[in-house]
N, C-alpha and C positions, 0 to 999 in steps of 0.2 A: 531500495536497500534488500541486501538479503540476508532476513533474520529466519534464523532454524534453532530446532532443539531436538538435541541427543539423547535417544532412550537407550533403555537398554536394563537386562538384569546385572546383576555382582558378578563382574569377571569377562562381561561382554568386550571389553576394551575400549570403552567410553574415553579413558584418559588420554590413549595412543591417538585413537579416532580424530578427537578435539583438536589436539594438537597440529593433527594435518590437516583439518579443513580451518583452522586457524589462519596457517602459514599461508594455504595456496588460495585462500578468497581472502585474504585481508579482513577477517571479521576480530570483532570486539569479544572476548571470553567473560559470559555470564556465569559463574560458580555462585550460589546462593551461599555457601558456606564459605569461601573466600574473599567475597565482599564484605562480608559478615563479620568477617576477622579483622579486614582492614579499617571498618569502619569504628569497630573498637580500641584499636590499637591507635587511629585519629583523635579517639575520645569525641568523637563527633556527637551531637545529639542524639542521634538515632544507635549510634553505637553504644553509648552508656545507657539507654534505653533496654536494649540488647543483653549488655554485661549484667544489668541489674536483674533481668528475668531468668539467665543463665546460672547466675550466681545463687539465685534461690530455687535452685532445683527444676525449675519450668522449661516449656518448649518456647522458642522466640514466636511470636503471632504472625499469621499472615499480613496483619497492619502493618508489622512494621518490614518485615520481610518485601512487601511489594514497595513500601517507599524508599526503600534503600537500593531497588532495584530501577525506581524510577530517576532515582539521584542519578544511579553509574549512567542509566543512557543519556540522560540529559547532559552531562559533562563529558561523553562522547558521541556527541550529536554528529559530528563531522565523519563515523567510522560508515564504513560500507554495508556494514549491517552488524547483529549480534547472533553469538551461539549460546543456547542456554544448556547449562548441563545441571542438573539436580531440578530441575523446576521447568514445567509446575511436577510435582509430586503427585497432587492429589484430585478428581474433579474438580472441587471446588478451585485451588489453583490454576486450572485451566482456565475454567472462567476469569478469574481477577488477571490472568495474564490477555485474553481477548481484551479486556475493558483497560489494562494498562496500555497495552499497543496502540488501539483506538482512541484514546487520550492524546499520545504521542505521535496521531496520521502515520501510524505504521502498522504492520501486522506480520504473523508469523507466517513464512511461505511453505513450509513444511515441518514436521515432527519426523525424525528418523528413528526407527527402531531397529536396532541391532540386534536382531533375532537369534538367541543359541539354547540348544536342551540344558534342563537342569543338569544333567549327567554331565555335558562339557564345563559348563560353569561351576562344578564342585571339583571336577577333576583341576583346570585351572588355576582355581582358588586355594587348593590345596598344594599345588605344587609353588604357588608364589607364596604360600605360608612356610613351605621349607626353605624357598631360597632367600627370604628374607625374615624370619622368625617374627612374623606377626603373628600375634596372640590369637585375634581374631578371625584368623583363617584357619580354623579346626570345623569339623563335619558338622558338630551340633547348632555350632553358630551358624554356618553357610547356609543349613537348610532350614533356618529362623529365618535368615535377611531373605532367602528366596522366597519362602512363605509369605512374608511381610509384601513384600516386592510385588508377586502375584496380586496379593488382595487389593493393592492400594492403587498398582499403576494402570489393571486391567481397565477400570473406569474410563481413565485418563485417555488409552488407545482408542476406544471405543470414540469418545468426544470428538476427537481429531480424525477417526476412519470416515463419522456422520459428516463432518466437515469437508473431507475430499482430499485431505491435505497431509495424511499417513503413508508415511514410505516403509513399508518392510525391508530390511534388509538381510541377508541370509550372515549371519557370523560366525559360520564355520567356514574353516581354512587358514591361508596365512594373511599376515598381517595385509601386504601389498593386494593379494586378493579382493581384501574388504575394502581397502580405501578406494580399489576401483568400482568396486559396486556402489559406494558411494559419491564417490565423484559424478558416476554416470547419472545417479539420481539427483543429484544437484544440478548439473547442467541442462536435464529435462526441467527443471522446476524454473531456472533463469530461462529456459527455451519459450516456456507458456507465459511469461511476463510480459504486460502489456504497457505500452507505452502509450501514456492518456496527456492529451496536451488539450488547453483550451485557450482560444484564441479570444482575448478581450480589445476590447478599443468601442468609440462610439461609432453609430452609422456612417459609413463614407471612408474608414480609415482602412478597407481594403481585407477586413478577412475573410469574404468569400474567397476571391482569388486565389488569396497565398494558401489558404486555407485544403482548397481541395489539390493545389500543386505538391503543398506539402503528403497528403494523403496518397498521391501518385505515387510520388517519388520512393518515402519509405513504407509502401504498401501497407497503410493504416485504414481505416474507415473514415470518410469524413461524412459526420452528421451536422446538418444545419436544420434548427428546429423548425425553423421555418417552411424548409423543403420538406421534412416530415407530413405538415401541417396540409399542405399546397396538396402533396400526395394522396393523403386520405381520404382530401375532397374529391380529388380527381377520380381515382377507383371507389369512391361512393363506399368507401368505408364504414364500420358501425359509427366512428365519430364524425363523417365529414359531412354531414348536413349541420349537426352542431359545432361545429369548427366555423362553418360558413355561416351561420347565423350569428357568431360572435365578432368576426370578422366584419360581416355588414354594418353593423353597430360599432363598429371601432373601437371595439373590446379585447382585451387580453384572452385567449383560449385559458381556460381555467389549469391550473397544474395537474391537476385529478387527468385531465385527458393527455396534455405535454406529457406526461411521466410515462402513464401507461406505454403510450405510441414508442417513448424513450426507450423503455425496457424491453418492448418487444423488439425492437431495432438492434440493441446489442445482444439479445438472447438468439438473434438470427446467424450472429457472427461470432461463434464461438471458437474457429481456428484465426481469426485477426490477430494482428500483432500489438493492435489496439486501437485508438480512438483520437480524432481531430475535432472539438467540440466546438460550433460557432453558434450564437444566439443561447447559449443555455451554460451556466446559468447565467439568468439576469437579475436576480433576488438573492437575498442572504437566505430565506429559505429553500429557494432551488439549489445553492450550493451544499445546503445540508444534504438536501434530496438525491443530489447527484452524488455527494460522498457514501450515502449508504444503501446505492444503488450498486456502485461499482466495489462495495466491499463483499456484496452477494455474490463477485465472480472473482475473489481474492485479490483486488487490486485497488488501484488509487489514481487520484490526479498527479502527476510528476510534476508537470510546470504549467503555470499561467504565461502569455506572451501579452503583454499590454501597450497596443498600438496607442503611440501618442501622436496627435495629429492635433494643432490647434484650432480653435472653433472656426475662423474664417477661413481655415483652408478645407473644413468640412462641409461648412455652406456652400462654398463654390464649389467642391464637387459633386455633391449632392444636388442641387441646382442644375449642374451639367447632365447629371444622370436624368433629372426629370424630363430631359429631351431625349433620352434614349427608349427602347422598348425594353431596358431593364428597370424601368423607374418604377419605385414604390408608392403608395398613396401619398406618402408626406412630403414627396419629392416636388410636388406641383407648385409650393408657392414657398415663399422665404418666413413668412410667419410660421407656416405647418412645420417649416424645417427647425426653426427655432426650437420650436414647441417639444418636436422628437429630441431635440440633443436635451433641453433641458430633463427632460423626463428620463432621459437612456443617464445623466448624470447620477441626477437624484436619487434614481433606484440601486443603479449598480454600484456606488461608491464604496458601500457596506461592503459588497462582496468582495472588491479588488482589496480592500483592508482585512479581509477572512483569509484569502492568502497568502497576503502580503506576513500577516504575522504568525505564516507556516514557511516562511522564507521561501515561496515556491512562483514568486512573479519577477518576471524579467521585462523589462521597460524595454520597447523599441523605437527607435526615431521612425513614426512612418510616413514624414514628408519627404523623404530621400526617394531617387529613381526606383522603380520595382526592381530592377535584376541587384542593385546594393541592397535591399531592404530582403530582400529575396535568398540572397547568399548569409546574409545575418542568422536567418531563419535556420537553414539549413545546419548552418553552425552550432545553432543551440540546441538543434534536434540531436545531432551526432556527438554531441557533448552529454546529453541526457542518455544518449543511448550507450555511449562508454561507462556512465557510471554506474548503471545497473546492469549491465550483461559484460562487463569485461573481466 
């Protein structure tokens, strides 16, 4: 989902550029003033609350504004993305927007600031006043508006600058020239988006084989927590002996260790196109951890592919694997295989429900022949790429 905020002083041309961005990228437009007027016109509960405040001479609170924005986003959940105009206006609203988008499992990709000089802004607004007879476009009012803009919005720009998603656009020149600059910045933002996939399913469902194939074909990084832990042991890393001790006892390696190694692996791949995760998350706690970890890189999970394979088929597959060099410790007996499958189902059902509530799960029949299954996987990934890069 492509979420952008458009910023700029009065006279920067935000209205013109908003129309361009909406049409080019198929975004839904969020102007706090506009959706507020719509809510009042519809006489919704929020609209009536806002109307009461306005009629009493007050300013509509951030609490009401954020509820109206959330309502709009939920009502347009199938949108390709959102363009925010007029929000956030303050440092506090920047935090509010971050929290709101996090709650809705998305984020702001970039804040585009159209930068023009005060002199240019004054000239444009005075001309606009002359052309349209707007009473508010006189020198004294314009200067006050610019002063207020700089005082309120400088902290907002600094907020997003520190987050690393502030895009400065030279707003001087013709409309086509400015559109070209903005378009280039958006394309750069899109090119940096990661495609992140979680392969979900019980042991023996074929995640490892297909995960490596997908990663190779789509230039993604394949991350298996089992592989990472074993690599740490083999290279005698800081956690190697600790991991080995837990494995020797048949115990799960603590999340603190797994997450540190996972975080390190992700940080080592800043130029990646995305990740294919296998074996993580296994618990609801790990699902929250992965969500937070990816948000640090301004990304999130795009889809969870759930391999559905009947228990009897899984037992048969794992029993056969137990006779090969790729056998896992629990593959050695039917009793241990059944125990492992029960543990998997017990712990991971919450994880699957977590992603289903976000409408990110795609179920896949894992009993088909490998070629057909992989073909369906490829189609899923191509569709995901199309949705956020087209």
